[in-house]
A tleap script that builds the chain and sets N, CA, C and O, in Angstrom:
source leaprc.protein.ff14SB
mol = sequence {
  NMET SER ALA ASN THR VAL MET MET LYS ALA
  ALA ASP TYR LYS ALA LYS TRP HIE ASP ALA
  ASP GLU LEU LYS TRP ALA ALA ARG HIE TRP
  ALA THR ARG ILE GLY VAL LYS VAL PRO GLN
  ILE HIE LEU ARG LEU MET LYS THR LYS TRP
  ALA SER MET SER THR ALA GLY ARG LEU THR
  LEU ASN ILE ASP LEU LEU LEU LEU PRO LYS
  ALA LEU GLY GLU PHE VAL ILE VAL HIE GLU
  LEU VAL HIE LEU ILE ALA PRO ASN HIE GLY
  LYS VAL PHE LYS SER PHE MET TYR ALA TYR
  LEU PRO ASP TRP GLU GLU ARG GLY ARG ASP
  LEU GLN LEU ASN GLY HIE ARG ASP CLYS
}
set mol.1.N position { 13.934 -4.956 16.288 }
set mol.1.CA position { 12.195 -5.331 14.818 }
set mol.1.C position { 12.870 -5.998 14.073 }
set mol.1.O position { 13.807 -5.690 13.337 }
set mol.2.N position { 12.238 -7.198 14.331 }
set mol.2.CA position { 12.242 -8.333 13.087 }
set mol.2.C position { 11.998 -7.365 11.838 }
set mol.2.O position { 11.946 -6.146 11.998 }
set mol.3.N position { 11.821 -8.097 10.323 }
set mol.3.CA position { 11.695 -7.835 9.045 }
set mol.3.C position { 10.495 -7.924 8.717 }
set mol.3.O position { 10.086 -7.493 7.639 }
set mol.4.N position { 9.452 -8.718 9.938 }
set mol.4.CA position { 8.366 -9.178 9.260 }
set mol.4.C position { 7.390 -7.626 10.177 }
set mol.4.O position { 6.159 -7.627 10.160 }
set mol.5.N position { 8.134 -6.532 10.843 }
set mol.5.CA position { 7.382 -5.295 11.892 }
set mol.5.C position { 7.396 -4.245 11.003 }
set mol.5.O position { 8.262 -4.083 10.144 }
set mol.6.N position { 6.635 -3.670 11.158 }
set mol.6.CA position { 6.311 -2.318 10.813 }
set mol.6.C position { 5.748 -1.413 12.092 }
set mol.6.O position { 4.703 -1.729 12.662 }
set mol.7.N position { 6.576 -0.204 12.509 }
set mol.7.CA position { 6.011 -0.036 13.560 }
set mol.7.C position { 5.745 1.574 12.484 }
set mol.7.O position { 6.336 1.857 11.442 }
set mol.8.N position { 4.680 2.373 13.199 }
set mol.8.CA position { 4.943 3.890 12.670 }
set mol.8.C position { 5.450 4.908 13.239 }
set mol.8.O position { 5.189 4.912 14.442 }
set mol.9.N position { 6.513 6.413 12.650 }
set mol.9.CA position { 6.910 7.166 13.291 }
set mol.9.C position { 5.116 8.307 13.395 }
set mol.9.O position { 3.974 8.018 13.038 }
set mol.10.N position { 5.503 9.158 13.830 }
set mol.10.CA position { 4.265 9.513 14.476 }
set mol.10.C position { 3.835 10.735 13.085 }
set mol.10.O position { 2.692 11.151 12.897 }
set mol.11.N position { 5.460 11.257 11.973 }
set mol.11.CA position { 5.179 11.811 11.261 }
set mol.11.C position { 4.328 11.291 10.360 }
set mol.11.O position { 3.398 11.880 9.809 }
set mol.12.N position { 4.781 9.797 10.176 }
set mol.12.CA position { 4.111 8.756 8.966 }
set mol.12.C position { 2.766 8.411 8.961 }
set mol.12.O position { 2.230 8.096 7.899 }
set mol.13.N position { 1.911 8.436 10.414 }
set mol.13.CA position { 1.425 8.286 11.001 }
set mol.13.C position { -0.067 9.537 10.237 }
set mol.13.O position { -1.176 9.287 9.765 }
set mol.14.N position { 0.461 10.438 10.400 }
set mol.14.CA position { -0.300 11.443 9.494 }
set mol.14.C position { -0.733 11.479 8.072 }
set mol.14.O position { -1.677 12.026 7.503 }
set mol.15.N position { 0.481 10.551 7.582 }
set mol.15.CA position { 0.393 10.518 5.800 }
set mol.15.C position { -1.110 9.949 5.135 }
set mol.15.O position { -1.878 9.187 5.723 }
set mol.16.N position { -1.239 10.314 4.264 }
set mol.16.CA position { -2.632 9.810 4.000 }
set mol.16.C position { -2.140 9.474 2.259 }
set mol.16.O position { -1.114 9.691 1.616 }
set mol.17.N position { -3.449 8.852 1.955 }
set mol.17.CA position { -3.016 7.611 0.735 }
set mol.17.C position { -3.072 8.551 -0.778 }
set mol.17.O position { -4.193 8.819 -1.210 }
set mol.18.N position { -1.782 9.057 -1.595 }
set mol.18.CA position { -1.773 9.628 -2.844 }
set mol.18.C position { -3.180 9.539 -4.017 }
set mol.18.O position { -3.664 10.480 -4.645 }
set mol.19.N position { -3.589 8.126 -4.038 }
set mol.19.CA position { -4.483 7.934 -4.218 }
set mol.19.C position { -4.991 6.241 -4.378 }
set mol.19.O position { -4.222 5.466 -3.809 }
set mol.20.N position { -6.438 5.452 -5.226 }
set mol.20.CA position { -6.539 3.976 -4.998 }
set mol.20.C position { -5.480 3.282 -5.384 }
set mol.20.O position { -5.511 2.193 -4.812 }
set mol.21.N position { -3.983 3.444 -6.507 }
set mol.21.CA position { -4.102 2.776 -7.251 }
set mol.21.C position { -2.572 2.509 -6.387 }
set mol.21.O position { -1.769 1.653 -6.759 }
set mol.22.N position { -2.324 3.493 -5.059 }
set mol.22.CA position { -1.333 3.483 -3.998 }
set mol.22.C position { -1.524 2.105 -2.926 }
set mol.22.O position { -0.776 1.266 -2.426 }
set mol.23.N position { -3.686 2.573 -2.896 }
set mol.23.CA position { -3.478 1.945 -2.035 }
set mol.23.C position { -3.959 0.109 -2.126 }
set mol.23.O position { -4.043 -0.737 -1.236 }
set mol.24.N position { -4.137 0.055 -3.234 }
set mol.24.CA position { -4.242 -1.486 -3.933 }
set mol.24.C position { -2.691 -1.524 -3.709 }
set mol.24.O position { -2.322 -2.179 -2.734 }
set mol.25.N position { -1.762 -0.932 -4.450 }
set mol.25.CA position { -0.296 -1.765 -4.180 }
set mol.25.C position { 0.327 -1.611 -2.799 }
set mol.25.O position { 1.538 -1.754 -2.631 }
set mol.26.N position { -0.478 -1.330 -1.861 }
set mol.26.CA position { -0.359 -1.770 -0.474 }
set mol.26.C position { -0.630 -2.486 0.173 }
set mol.26.O position { 0.004 -2.467 1.228 }
set mol.27.N position { -1.307 -3.171 0.082 }
set mol.27.CA position { -2.898 -4.442 -0.062 }
set mol.27.C position { -1.708 -5.772 -0.966 }
set mol.27.O position { -1.292 -6.796 -0.426 }
set mol.28.N position { -1.474 -5.429 -2.070 }
set mol.28.CA position { -0.493 -6.182 -2.526 }
set mol.28.C position { 1.002 -6.427 -2.136 }
set mol.28.O position { 1.599 -7.498 -2.239 }
set mol.29.N position { 1.442 -5.378 -1.722 }
set mol.29.CA position { 2.282 -5.535 -0.704 }
set mol.29.C position { 2.391 -6.091 0.482 }
set mol.29.O position { 3.424 -6.744 0.632 }
set mol.30.N position { 1.722 -6.052 1.310 }
set mol.30.CA position { 1.648 -6.456 2.345 }
set mol.30.C position { 0.800 -8.386 2.523 }
set mol.30.O position { 0.907 -9.226 3.416 }
set mol.31.N position { -0.113 -8.386 0.962 }
set mol.31.CA position { -0.212 -9.592 0.692 }
set mol.31.C position { 0.776 -10.499 0.881 }
set mol.31.O position { 0.852 -11.493 1.602 }
set mol.32.N position { 1.936 -9.708 -0.313 }
set mol.32.CA position { 3.158 -10.754 -0.294 }
set mol.32.C position { 3.754 -10.416 0.891 }
set mol.32.O position { 4.516 -11.376 0.776 }
set mol.33.N position { 4.204 -9.777 2.235 }
set mol.33.CA position { 5.000 -9.966 3.059 }
set mol.33.C position { 4.709 -11.039 4.160 }
set mol.33.O position { 5.582 -11.480 4.909 }
set mol.34.N position { 2.802 -11.583 4.194 }
set mol.34.CA position { 2.615 -12.296 4.837 }
set mol.34.C position { 2.308 -13.554 4.100 }
set mol.34.O position { 2.121 -14.572 4.767 }
set mol.35.N position { 2.231 -13.605 2.734 }
set mol.35.CA position { 2.855 -14.949 2.398 }
set mol.35.C position { 1.030 -15.340 1.896 }
set mol.35.O position { 0.961 -16.567 1.960 }
set mol.36.N position { -0.191 -14.847 1.509 }
set mol.36.CA position { -0.757 -14.986 0.868 }
set mol.36.C position { -1.620 -14.338 0.089 }
set mol.36.O position { -1.775 -13.121 0.192 }
set mol.37.N position { -2.503 -15.330 -1.073 }
set mol.37.CA position { -2.176 -14.448 -2.695 }
set mol.37.C position { -3.989 -13.827 -1.849 }
set mol.37.O position { -4.659 -13.971 -0.826 }
set mol.38.N position { -4.006 -12.874 -3.646 }
set mol.38.CA position { -4.803 -11.990 -2.912 }
set mol.38.C position { -5.852 -12.427 -5.153 }
set mol.38.O position { -6.530 -11.659 -5.835 }
set mol.39.N position { -5.667 -13.058 -5.275 }
set mol.39.CA position { -5.889 -12.389 -6.519 }
set mol.39.C position { -7.335 -11.498 -7.117 }
set mol.39.O position { -7.762 -11.556 -8.270 }
set mol.40.N position { -7.747 -10.922 -6.311 }
set mol.40.CA position { -8.485 -9.840 -6.288 }
set mol.40.C position { -8.804 -9.190 -5.378 }
set mol.40.O position { -9.256 -9.511 -4.279 }
set mol.41.N position { -8.336 -7.254 -6.274 }
set mol.41.CA position { -8.230 -6.423 -4.909 }
set mol.41.C position { -9.189 -5.640 -6.014 }
set mol.41.O position { -9.144 -5.521 -7.238 }
set mol.42.N position { -10.379 -5.006 -4.621 }
set mol.42.CA position { -11.585 -3.652 -5.489 }
set mol.42.C position { -11.399 -2.289 -4.618 }
set mol.42.O position { -10.650 -1.842 -3.750 }
set mol.43.N position { -12.008 -2.082 -5.024 }
set mol.43.CA position { -12.162 -0.505 -3.669 }
set mol.43.C position { -13.987 -0.337 -4.771 }
set mol.43.O position { -14.320 -0.657 -5.912 }
set mol.44.N position { -14.664 0.304 -3.630 }
set mol.44.CA position { -16.147 0.589 -3.566 }
set mol.44.C position { -16.688 0.938 -2.017 }
set mol.44.O position { -16.495 0.422 -0.916 }
set mol.45.N position { -17.423 2.018 -2.476 }
set mol.45.CA position { -17.716 2.249 -1.033 }
set mol.45.C position { -18.585 1.667 -0.233 }
set mol.45.O position { -19.660 1.248 -0.664 }
set mol.46.N position { -18.254 1.578 0.933 }
set mol.46.CA position { -18.901 0.631 1.747 }
set mol.46.C position { -20.189 1.138 2.749 }
set mol.46.O position { -19.913 2.325 2.575 }
set mol.47.N position { -21.085 1.184 3.437 }
set mol.47.CA position { -21.354 1.782 4.299 }
set mol.47.C position { -21.868 1.448 5.776 }
set mol.47.O position { -22.494 2.075 6.632 }
set mol.48.N position { -21.150 -0.211 5.646 }
set mol.48.CA position { -21.282 -0.547 7.003 }
set mol.48.C position { -19.788 -0.871 7.896 }
set mol.48.O position { -19.553 -0.891 9.104 }
set mol.49.N position { -18.850 -1.129 6.568 }
set mol.49.CA position { -17.123 -1.565 7.091 }
set mol.49.C position { -16.502 -1.164 6.501 }
set mol.49.O position { -16.824 -0.639 5.435 }
set mol.50.N position { -15.061 -1.263 7.054 }
set mol.50.CA position { -13.929 -0.862 6.214 }
set mol.50.C position { -13.143 -1.881 4.866 }
set mol.50.O position { -12.319 -1.624 3.989 }
set mol.51.N position { -13.862 -3.049 5.252 }
set mol.51.CA position { -12.767 -4.358 4.366 }
set mol.51.C position { -13.441 -5.977 4.189 }
set mol.51.O position { -13.117 -6.645 5.171 }
set mol.52.N position { -13.981 -6.485 3.555 }
set mol.52.CA position { -13.990 -7.378 3.427 }
set mol.52.C position { -12.867 -8.376 2.291 }
set mol.52.O position { -12.364 -8.283 1.172 }
set mol.53.N position { -12.905 -9.097 3.176 }
set mol.53.CA position { -12.121 -10.301 2.610 }
set mol.53.C position { -13.006 -11.794 2.167 }
set mol.53.O position { -13.651 -12.468 2.970 }
set mol.54.N position { -12.843 -12.090 0.707 }
set mol.54.CA position { -13.820 -13.446 0.616 }
set mol.54.C position { -12.444 -15.321 0.805 }
set mol.54.O position { -11.225 -15.434 0.681 }
set mol.55.N position { -13.367 -16.174 1.075 }
set mol.55.CA position { -12.686 -17.127 1.256 }
set mol.55.C position { -12.190 -17.778 -0.176 }
set mol.55.O position { -11.636 -18.878 -0.181 }
set mol.56.N position { -12.472 -16.868 -1.664 }
set mol.56.CA position { -10.895 -17.036 -2.057 }
set mol.56.C position { -10.257 -15.948 -2.234 }
set mol.56.O position { -9.081 -16.179 -2.517 }
set mol.57.N position { -10.435 -15.182 -2.206 }
set mol.57.CA position { -8.931 -14.232 -1.545 }
set mol.57.C position { -9.380 -12.794 -2.435 }
set mol.57.O position { -8.577 -11.889 -2.664 }
set mol.58.N position { -10.895 -12.783 -2.903 }
set mol.58.CA position { -11.174 -11.335 -3.211 }
set mol.58.C position { -11.036 -10.118 -2.128 }
set mol.58.O position { -12.076 -10.193 -1.474 }
set mol.59.N position { -10.357 -9.176 -1.689 }
set mol.59.CA position { -9.793 -8.362 -1.078 }
set mol.59.C position { -11.094 -7.088 -1.564 }
set mol.59.O position { -11.017 -6.701 -2.730 }
set mol.60.N position { -12.132 -6.535 -0.755 }
set mol.60.CA position { -12.643 -5.824 -1.495 }
set mol.60.C position { -12.945 -4.373 0.123 }
set mol.60.O position { -13.571 -4.421 1.182 }
set mol.61.N position { -11.973 -3.158 -0.662 }
set mol.61.CA position { -10.756 -2.144 0.753 }
set mol.61.C position { -12.341 -0.713 0.341 }
set mol.61.O position { -12.451 -0.300 -0.814 }
set mol.62.N position { -13.047 -0.352 1.144 }
set mol.62.CA position { -14.446 0.564 1.337 }
set mol.62.C position { -12.992 2.048 0.779 }
set mol.62.O position { -11.825 2.365 1.008 }
set mol.63.N position { -14.264 2.493 -0.082 }
set mol.63.CA position { -13.086 3.828 -0.932 }
set mol.63.C position { -12.611 4.775 -0.231 }
set mol.63.O position { -11.557 5.339 -0.525 }
set mol.64.N position { -13.695 5.224 1.314 }
set mol.64.CA position { -13.199 6.170 1.901 }
set mol.64.C position { -11.901 6.063 3.036 }
set mol.64.O position { -11.678 6.789 4.004 }
set mol.65.N position { -11.346 5.197 2.669 }
set mol.65.CA position { -9.734 4.499 3.062 }
set mol.65.C position { -9.161 5.699 2.378 }
set mol.65.O position { -8.208 6.067 3.064 }
set mol.66.N position { -9.290 6.380 1.468 }
set mol.66.CA position { -8.449 6.959 1.109 }
set mol.66.C position { -7.976 8.576 1.907 }
set mol.66.O position { -6.985 9.304 1.926 }
set mol.67.N position { -9.478 8.558 2.552 }
set mol.67.CA position { -8.941 10.116 3.955 }
set mol.67.C position { -8.515 9.743 4.589 }
set mol.67.O position { -8.109 10.472 5.494 }
set mol.68.N position { -8.278 8.458 4.637 }
set mol.68.CA position { -7.939 8.220 6.380 }
set mol.68.C position { -6.084 8.572 6.432 }
set mol.68.O position { -5.618 9.156 5.453 }
set mol.69.N position { -5.208 8.217 7.501 }
set mol.69.CA position { -4.166 8.033 7.303 }
set mol.69.C position { -3.623 7.345 7.012 }
set mol.69.O position { -3.901 6.559 7.918 }
set mol.70.N position { -2.903 6.793 6.383 }
set mol.70.CA position { -1.806 5.043 5.755 }
set mol.70.C position { -1.994 4.181 6.978 }
set mol.70.O position { -2.470 3.055 6.836 }
set mol.71.N position { -1.651 4.636 8.181 }
set mol.71.CA position { -1.329 3.461 9.376 }
set mol.71.C position { -2.958 3.033 9.047 }
set mol.71.O position { -3.221 2.104 8.283 }
set mol.72.N position { -3.798 3.683 9.596 }
set mol.72.CA position { -5.277 3.155 9.793 }
set mol.72.C position { -5.672 2.529 8.704 }
set mol.72.O position { -6.581 1.726 8.918 }
set mol.73.N position { -5.338 2.602 7.687 }
set mol.73.CA position { -5.690 1.885 6.038 }
set mol.73.C position { -5.173 0.584 5.810 }
set mol.73.O position { -5.783 -0.318 5.237 }
set mol.74.N position { -3.529 0.491 6.481 }
set mol.74.CA position { -2.740 -0.481 6.596 }
set mol.74.C position { -3.373 -1.708 7.737 }
set mol.74.O position { -3.282 -2.933 7.652 }
set mol.75.N position { -4.097 -0.783 8.909 }
set mol.75.CA position { -4.230 -1.672 9.743 }
set mol.75.C position { -5.537 -2.600 8.773 }
set mol.75.O position { -5.531 -3.816 8.578 }
set mol.76.N position { -6.355 -1.822 8.389 }
set mol.76.CA position { -7.455 -2.686 7.686 }
set mol.76.C position { -7.129 -3.802 6.688 }
set mol.76.O position { -7.825 -4.813 6.594 }
set mol.77.N position { -6.252 -3.615 6.092 }
set mol.77.CA position { -5.573 -4.048 5.067 }
set mol.77.C position { -4.950 -6.205 5.558 }
set mol.77.O position { -5.265 -7.311 5.118 }
set mol.78.N position { -3.755 -5.554 6.917 }
set mol.78.CA position { -3.073 -6.600 7.225 }
set mol.78.C position { -4.263 -7.471 7.552 }
set mol.78.O position { -4.477 -8.641 7.233 }
set mol.79.N position { -5.246 -6.325 8.519 }
set mol.79.CA position { -6.307 -7.160 9.515 }
set mol.79.C position { -7.259 -8.382 8.422 }
set mol.79.O position { -7.489 -9.590 8.468 }
set mol.80.N position { -7.613 -7.197 7.458 }
set mol.80.CA position { -8.146 -8.519 6.494 }
set mol.80.C position { -7.767 -9.703 5.845 }
set mol.80.O position { -8.516 -10.645 5.587 }
set mol.81.N position { -6.136 -9.583 5.501 }
set mol.81.CA position { -5.509 -10.575 5.344 }
set mol.81.C position { -4.785 -11.741 6.046 }
set mol.81.O position { -4.260 -12.736 5.544 }
set mol.82.N position { -4.860 -11.473 6.963 }
set mol.82.CA position { -4.572 -12.284 8.428 }
set mol.82.C position { -5.674 -13.233 8.794 }
set mol.82.O position { -5.765 -14.151 9.609 }
set mol.83.N position { -6.601 -12.616 7.779 }
set mol.83.CA position { -7.472 -13.314 7.795 }
set mol.83.C position { -7.968 -15.186 7.160 }
set mol.83.O position { -8.442 -16.238 7.588 }
set mol.84.N position { -7.327 -14.433 5.647 }
set mol.84.CA position { -7.055 -15.340 5.448 }
set mol.84.C position { -6.048 -16.975 5.809 }
set mol.84.O position { -5.798 -17.910 5.048 }
set mol.85.N position { -5.627 -16.739 7.439 }
set mol.85.CA position { -4.783 -17.822 8.011 }
set mol.85.C position { -5.120 -18.140 9.065 }
set mol.85.O position { -4.786 -19.123 9.726 }
set mol.86.N position { -5.986 -17.110 9.352 }
set mol.86.CA position { -6.274 -17.002 10.993 }
set mol.86.C position { -7.956 -16.151 10.644 }
set mol.86.O position { -8.286 -14.966 10.601 }
set mol.87.N position { -8.730 -17.494 10.439 }
set mol.87.CA position { -10.297 -16.757 10.061 }
set mol.87.C position { -10.946 -16.568 11.374 }
set mol.87.O position { -12.142 -16.856 11.329 }
set mol.88.N position { -10.414 -16.066 12.848 }
set mol.88.CA position { -11.466 -15.041 13.554 }
set mol.88.C position { -10.333 -14.881 14.499 }
set mol.88.O position { -9.181 -15.284 14.661 }
set mol.89.N position { -11.381 -13.951 15.149 }
set mol.89.CA position { -10.583 -13.008 16.012 }
set mol.89.C position { -9.819 -13.786 17.338 }
set mol.89.O position { -9.642 -13.163 18.385 }
set mol.90.N position { -9.391 -15.195 17.185 }
set mol.90.CA position { -8.686 -15.660 18.664 }
set mol.90.C position { -6.850 -15.279 18.762 }
set mol.90.O position { -6.285 -14.186 18.817 }
set mol.91.N position { -6.328 -16.580 18.754 }
set mol.91.CA position { -5.132 -15.815 20.136 }
set mol.91.C position { -3.930 -16.495 18.433 }
set mol.91.O position { -2.727 -16.244 18.372 }
set mol.92.N position { -4.261 -16.846 17.953 }
set mol.92.CA position { -3.985 -17.351 16.682 }
set mol.92.C position { -3.799 -15.616 15.823 }
set mol.92.O position { -2.727 -15.130 15.462 }
set mol.93.N position { -5.089 -15.019 15.688 }
set mol.93.CA position { -4.711 -13.955 14.724 }
set mol.93.C position { -4.258 -13.234 15.386 }
set mol.93.O position { -3.541 -12.514 14.692 }
set mol.94.N position { -4.221 -12.950 16.370 }
set mol.94.CA position { -3.852 -11.941 17.266 }
set mol.94.C position { -2.110 -11.998 17.249 }
set mol.94.O position { -1.389 -11.133 16.751 }
set mol.95.N position { -1.789 -12.884 17.732 }
set mol.95.CA position { -0.834 -13.430 16.910 }
set mol.95.C position { -0.073 -12.968 15.853 }
set mol.95.O position { 0.922 -12.288 16.103 }
set mol.96.N position { -0.305 -13.164 14.989 }
set mol.96.CA position { -0.106 -12.849 13.706 }
set mol.96.C position { -0.009 -11.399 13.721 }
set mol.96.O position { 1.102 -10.870 13.684 }
set mol.97.N position { -1.275 -10.581 13.782 }
set mol.97.CA position { -1.805 -9.334 13.968 }
set mol.97.C position { 0.112 -8.174 14.831 }
set mol.97.O position { 0.753 -7.192 14.457 }
set mol.98.N position { 0.225 -9.436 16.364 }
set mol.98.CA position { 1.640 -8.529 17.019 }
set mol.98.C position { 2.766 -8.619 15.545 }
set mol.98.O position { 3.377 -7.645 15.107 }
set mol.99.N position { 2.826 -9.969 14.991 }
set mol.99.CA position { 3.626 -9.839 14.778 }
set mol.99.C position { 3.976 -9.128 12.968 }
set mol.99.O position { 5.086 -9.136 12.437 }
set mol.100.N position { 3.379 -8.873 12.677 }
set mol.100.CA position { 3.139 -7.591 11.624 }
set mol.100.C position { 2.916 -6.370 11.246 }
set mol.100.O position { 3.062 -5.755 10.189 }
set mol.101.N position { 2.394 -6.027 12.678 }
set mol.101.CA position { 1.779 -4.745 13.277 }
set mol.101.C position { 1.613 -4.597 14.777 }
set mol.101.O position { 0.487 -4.445 15.252 }
set mol.102.N position { 2.593 -4.631 15.463 }
set mol.102.CA position { 3.132 -4.492 16.899 }
set mol.102.C position { 1.777 -3.693 17.547 }
set mol.102.O position { 1.167 -4.291 18.434 }
set mol.103.N position { 1.171 -2.011 17.010 }
set mol.103.CA position { 0.878 -1.326 17.589 }
set mol.103.C position { -0.794 -1.570 16.568 }
set mol.103.O position { -1.291 -0.726 15.823 }
set mol.104.N position { -1.237 -2.698 16.810 }
set mol.104.CA position { -2.411 -3.133 15.900 }
set mol.104.C position { -3.438 -2.472 16.710 }
set mol.104.O position { -4.441 -1.957 16.214 }
set mol.105.N position { -3.189 -2.491 17.902 }
set mol.105.CA position { -4.607 -2.685 19.394 }
set mol.105.C position { -4.610 -1.074 18.866 }
set mol.105.O position { -5.727 -0.645 18.580 }
set mol.106.N position { -3.908 -0.498 18.768 }
set mol.106.CA position { -3.354 1.011 18.945 }
set mol.106.C position { -4.739 2.021 17.656 }
set mol.106.O position { -5.689 2.799 17.732 }
set mol.107.N position { -3.757 1.116 16.415 }
set mol.107.CA position { -4.464 1.276 15.622 }
set mol.107.C position { -5.921 1.524 15.253 }
set mol.107.O position { -6.529 2.548 14.941 }
set mol.108.N position { -6.328 0.077 15.411 }
set mol.108.CA position { -7.622 -0.498 15.702 }
set mol.108.C position { -8.113 0.558 16.378 }
set mol.108.O position { -8.300 1.374 15.475 }
set mol.109.N position { -8.542 1.219 17.690 }
set mol.109.CA position { -8.244 1.907 18.044 }
set mol.109.C position { -8.890 3.105 18.090 }
set mol.109.O position { -9.799 3.662 18.706 }
set mol.110.N position { -7.529 3.450 16.593 }
set mol.110.CA position { -7.739 4.967 16.329 }
set mol.110.C position { -8.968 5.372 15.268 }
set mol.110.O position { -9.695 6.328 14.998 }
set mol.111.N position { -8.579 3.333 14.647 }
set mol.111.CA position { -10.252 3.754 13.409 }
set mol.111.C position { -11.056 3.682 14.214 }
set mol.111.O position { -11.761 4.627 13.861 }
set mol.112.N position { -11.621 3.201 15.233 }
set mol.112.CA position { -12.879 3.334 15.737 }
set mol.112.C position { -13.584 4.767 16.335 }
set mol.112.O position { -14.721 5.230 16.238 }
set mol.113.N position { -12.353 5.230 16.995 }
set mol.113.CA position { -12.025 6.824 17.564 }
set mol.113.C position { -12.421 7.928 16.180 }
set mol.113.O position { -13.242 8.843 16.240 }
set mol.114.N position { -11.460 7.483 14.771 }
set mol.114.CA position { -11.776 8.838 14.065 }
set mol.114.C position { -11.944 8.488 12.859 }
set mol.114.O position { -11.919 9.307 11.941 }
set mol.115.N position { -12.157 7.096 12.672 }
set mol.115.CA position { -13.076 6.820 11.113 }
set mol.115.C position { -14.322 6.767 11.373 }
set mol.115.O position { -15.038 6.541 10.398 }
set mol.116.N position { -14.972 6.939 12.654 }
set mol.116.CA position { -16.376 6.973 12.491 }
set mol.116.C position { -16.962 5.511 12.299 }
set mol.116.O position { -17.277 5.672 11.120 }
set mol.117.N position { -17.195 4.719 12.463 }
set mol.117.CA position { -17.419 3.482 11.545 }
set mol.117.C position { -16.642 1.750 12.542 }
set mol.117.O position { -15.475 1.663 12.926 }
set mol.118.N position { -17.603 0.773 12.691 }
set mol.118.CA position { -17.516 -0.194 13.291 }
set mol.118.C position { -16.239 -0.798 12.641 }
set mol.118.O position { -15.902 -0.357 11.542 }
set mol.119.N position { -15.408 -1.899 13.310 }
set mol.119.CA position { -15.103 -2.448 12.604 }
set mol.119.C position { -14.961 -4.267 12.767 }
set mol.119.O position { -14.558 -4.942 11.820 }
savepdb mol mol.pdb
quit
């Protein structure tokens, strides 16, 4: 496993976020690892999606992510941050997702099954 990949252990997959600050810290951490700038990170209730990313780098995370396992929140964070370097869901996007979260497809399925929201 390279320095740019993270595989979740079964016990880690069930870990929950402690608070909003930890979620924001994770977003800043991943932005640094991926090499993108995120000048603003906001949390708010979002009815139809888990997060959004503006072209200016404003990351908005759904406050309901605090109720999900960290592994699913990290999937959402990495997904949005990768959009800063690959705007669509094509081959380049998927390559970056595999590089940073090799199990990203499984996490995405789990989010759809357990999160009860489309992403």
